[in-house]
N, C-alpha and C positions, 0 to 999 in steps of 0.2 A: 704597172699593171701587176697586181700579185698573181702567182699562179700557184695551181693544185697540181698533185698529180694524178692522173688516172689511171687505175689499175685495173686489169682486165684477164680475165681468162677466155677460153676459146674452146670447144670441143666438137670444132666442126664449123660451130659458129658463136657469134657474142653471146655469152651467158650471162655473166656477172660482173655488174660493176661496182667498184666500191673507190668513194673519194675521199681526199683528206682536202678538205676546201678552208680558205680563208673566209673570216666572219663575213657572212654578208647581208647586208641590207632587205634582202627579201624572206627574212627569216622570221617569224611569228615574233610579237614582242613579248616579252615574259619580265616578270617582275619576281624575285627570289629573296627570303629571307630565311637565314640559316645561320645556327649554332653548335658548330661542332658535329655535322651530321656525316656519315660514311656514304661513300658514293652510290649506295643501291638506293638508298632514302633521297638520296639529289637526284638520282634518274628519275625516281617516283614524281617527285614535285615538278620536274621539268615536263614531264609527260603530260602530268594533269593542266600545267601555266601555259603548257604551248599547242598541244592537241596533237601533237608528234611523238612518236614513241622511242623513248629514250632508256637503254639500258646499262648497265655496269658489270663489268666483271666481278663474279661474285667474290674471288680471292683479293680483289683492291681492298687495301686496308687504309688509305689515306681518307682524310677529313675536309670538310670545308666551312668557313664561317664567314659570312659577309651578308650584304644589303646590297641589290643593285634592282635599279626599277624602270621598267618598259625599254628592255633592253632587246636586240635580236637575240633569238636563241642561241645563234652560232658565235654571237659577240659573248655571251654568259659564258659559253662552253670555252672560248678562248681565256675569260678570265679566271674560270676556274682554273682550268690548265695550267694556266700561271701559278696559280695561287696554291693549287694544291700538289703540283708536279703528276699530272695526270695529261693521257693523249685522250685524242676525242676522233673519231669517223664518223665517214657519212656511209652507210654500208645500203645499198640497195640490192632488196631481196624481191622474190615470188611469193605469191600469198598474201593471207590475211594479218597483217600487221597486227592485228587484236588478238590473234593467237598466241599462246606459248611458244608452241614449236616454230613459230616463224622467228619471233623474238631470237630463241635459241638458236634458229641458224645464222640471225646476223652475227653473234657472237662466236659461232665457230669459223664464220667467214673472216672477221676479223683476227682469232687468234691462229688462221692460217698464213693469212698476211704476215704476221709477226715473222712465222717461219719463212717464208718466201724470200721477204726484202732481205735477208742477209744472204742470200744464193745469187741475185742476180737476173737477166732475162734466164728462162729458162723454155725448154720444149720437150715434151714427151712424146714419141710417136707409139702409138697401139697398134700393131701390125694384125692382130685377130680383129678390130672393129674397124682399121684402115682409118684411122679418126689420128688427131693429136691434140694435143693440151696445148697451149701456151699461156706463160706469164711474162708480162713486160710492163714495162711505165713509160708514161711519156708526159710532156704538160700539158694543161688544159686551163682554158680561161674561167674559173669558177663559176660566172653566171652561165656556161652552158655545159657545167661537168654531169648533170643529170639528164640532159636531154636524150641521153641515149639509152638511159633508164627508162625513163618515158615511153620511149618508142617500143620497147620492150616489155611495156607493163609492170614493171617493177616497182618496188613504193621503197622510200627512204627510213632508214634507224637507225639512229644516232648510238653509236658505241662509246662509252665511257671505260678506259682501262687505265691500270698502273703503267707508268714509263719505270718502275724499278726493276721489271723483268722485261725482258723481249718475248720470251716463251712462255706463257703460262701452263705447266706444267700439268700432263693428262694426270687422272684419280687414278691410282694404282690399285687393282685389286689385289692383294696378295692369294698367291696359290696356297693348297693345302700344304704342300711341301714347302713353301718359304715360312709359313706361319708356324709348320711345328720345329721350321730350325730355329726361328726368334724365337718360340716359347724355351727351349731347349736352352738358348743364349740365357734367355731371363733367368730360368730356374738355377740355371751355374753360379748365375751372379748372385742371386737370395742363397743358395749353399755355402757358396765362399764367405759373406758375410757373417754368417752362423757358426762358422769356424773360429776358434781360438787363434790369435798371433803364430804359436807355434804350428798349427794346423793349416794357416794357409800360407804358410812356409814349404810346409811338407807337398801341398797341394800343386802349387807353383813348381817346384822340381818333378813330382810325378808328370807333369804337363810337359816341361823340358823332356824328361828322360822318355814317354811316351812319344815325343817328335823324333828323337836322337835314334830311337829305335824303328822308327817307321823306316819299310822298304824305300831305299834311295830314288826308285822310280815312283813309287806312289807319292814321296814327300815332294819331289818334282812337279807333278800332275797338280795338287793342291796350290803348291807355289805359284804357278802359273796360272791356275783357275781365279784364285784371290785375286792376282796382277790384274788379270784381263777385267776382273768385274770392276776392279776400280779404275782402270784405265775408261771402258764405258762409262760409269758414273763422273768422270771429266770431261769426257767429250760430249756427254749429255748435259754438262752444266748443271749437276743434280744439285738443286735446292738444297734436299735432305744432305747431302756431303756436306755442302757450307754449311750450313747448321753445325752438324758435328763436328769440324774444325772447328768452329767457332767454340762450341763446349768444350772441346779439350784445351783450347787454348787457355780458355778463364778457369779450368780446374788446374789445370796444371798453373796457371799464376798463382792462383787460393794456396795451392800446396805449396811453392816457390816462398810466397808471402806469410805464410805459417810458420817457414822454416822444415816444414817436413818433406822437401824435398830439394837439393840442390843442384845448381845447373850441369853438374858432372854425373850426378847419379841419374837425370834425367834419361842419358843416353844408355842406360843400363839396364832399360827396365822392359816388362817382355814383350812378344811379338805382336802383340796388337797396335803399337806406335810405328814397328816396323813395316806394317802392312799399310798403315797410311802413308808412309813415305814410298811406298811402292806404286801405291795408287796415283801418287802426283808425277810420276814419271810419265811422260810420254813413249 
């Protein structure tokens, strides 16, 4: 018999159940015809066809094309998962599943589960409230996976998300200070491009001399701060850092292919390359 994993959190009592179930014959029968549609459109179609809410991670970029006729909803989800490299979960939540905030809660629970699964079993004790929060997993018969949820009055929401990343990074709202720093960096780059070739050489030497003339203690503080920032990006598996590195590799490759940068000169460029190397060290 196929088994699913039952995942629960407790705060002194059983609060939320999220299950990853094998396709079950008890699911509503669904017909689907799609051509290169995104996950959010797919979720909308499945919701209308099944009468059960299906939501998608808005960050999913996968698409689906295919025709399925009168199959259980979970069988359709299994098929789509294999065809489009996505994953799905059946998340049980409290509240009216016709309301947006309840559906958002299901997305949040699924995203939190992604973060917790890499940690194994967890128990956190809150001495102020004298309660504990427990995370664990255990095998469960798919046919019985929702029984505990029904007893608690929780309702199912199917959540479809990408398998390309285990954790969807939270949206980052830059502070005024970080925005100012980014704007200054962008202005510096624009100003650099506006210089003549001779002036660009002078500008680079001026930056080098400024760093040479810095107070050694201040220079070390800046170097450590940059290294720590890169280590944090590495530790968090920053999507931005990965994209930046891919962009740098592509840019350097284009320079080499065009004959504007040799393999040896690549090691003698300015400090930005050195900073990225520092960031890759643990």
